[in-house]
C-alpha angles and dihedrals in degrees: 000000000000119000091252090053091049091051096044101090091056099028092120091052091049090051091052090046094053090052096046095042090060089053091049090055095051119112138174092234105097097211093045091046089052092052096045091050088052089052094048093050090054100047114136127222090309091227092166094062086046090057089050093053098043092046090050091049091061087067102037147308119327115260141173091282089057089051090051092047089053093048091046091053094045093049089051093046094048091048091052092049092052091048092044091056089054093047092046093041087231120168097190135057117182090340094308129100113274121236093254090050091056103032104020130246099288093058092043094053090048092049089052090051090049092053091049091050091048090055092049093047091048090057096041096047088054095040090241093155096152091053092046090052092052093050095041089055090053091049090053093049093047091053092047092049093049091049093047090052091050090049094049094043090064093060099026090222100132112141125189093269092053092045090057091047090053097048092043090056100032102042113004094052092068095051089043090055091049090058096040092048092048091051093045092050091055094051103262116162124244095268091051093046090051090049091054091045090055090046090054091045093057090045089051094050092050090046093054093047088052089052090049092052090057089066091068099038108097096198099040117143096207096104088238109129112246111247094016094126090050090053089050089048091239112162105216130178099265090050094043091054090049093050091047090056098049130097114260096255095047091046093052091048092050093048089050089050092053092045100047109011107037090114091068114091092215091056093046091049092050092052091046089053091047091053094047092048098043102062090254093126094048092047093051090046090053092052090047091053091049092057090044090055093046088053095051092044088061089064094051095103095051120101114265106250141132093276094054091044091051092048091053089045090053091051092051091044094051096045106032092047125130091208 
């Protein structure tokens, strides 16, 4: 399915969302209003609101609560991106200047805080306590995942179990909250909400593995720089598998290279070759496919309709993408 075909069953809801989200971001402070307008103009495909609307549609017609759930998720997601660019000292976001590049770190941090508080107020003003709980839990998990990764990166002692803990908290929790919030907004019961949360979690895990694979694909079209994770000393699944299947001496040498020489192109290229020749890519791909299958299996008991087909299409589009 093309992205337009995936979007089609909830296209009206997405149009309403795009209009109302702009209004949500408006403020009377001129500098803040300028920055939020810059953010809105450069929003991507807005796949996370799409997960909200399609998940909600499995349980009933879209309503104002679904619109608020999508806005709450998008405010949280945008805030974390703004804060991440500060943490990573990144000057670009999807080919455009980041907020911190244009307005410096102090303004960027405050804008991120503003977006988080707007999300909380949106939920509280409408007494959407269940949606606020879902999103707050995701925020907590994302922070914990980021800090766990920072802690482990210092020692480079991430094994496969810790890797999955990190990506479950850091990436999968947000997509899980999209699906749970969408279901909750449409009146799903607790069991159904948990099922959709697990669905989103598996999607998020597969999504992150796909992103990690890009780092070792020399001709990838994602826009993600090849070897970027190595330079940042991120231990991802293809690399973890490769290290686990090396001899002790070679493993120690490679870890030292990552720790002290990952800024040298020759070292990065050597590690990329090691991962590609070790079976690390195939192993990570297999794990990605496993989580993709687990996600789609969770939808098996739902009625076959355009919403379910689009949700499965969105999963495949987001994970089996080349960019």
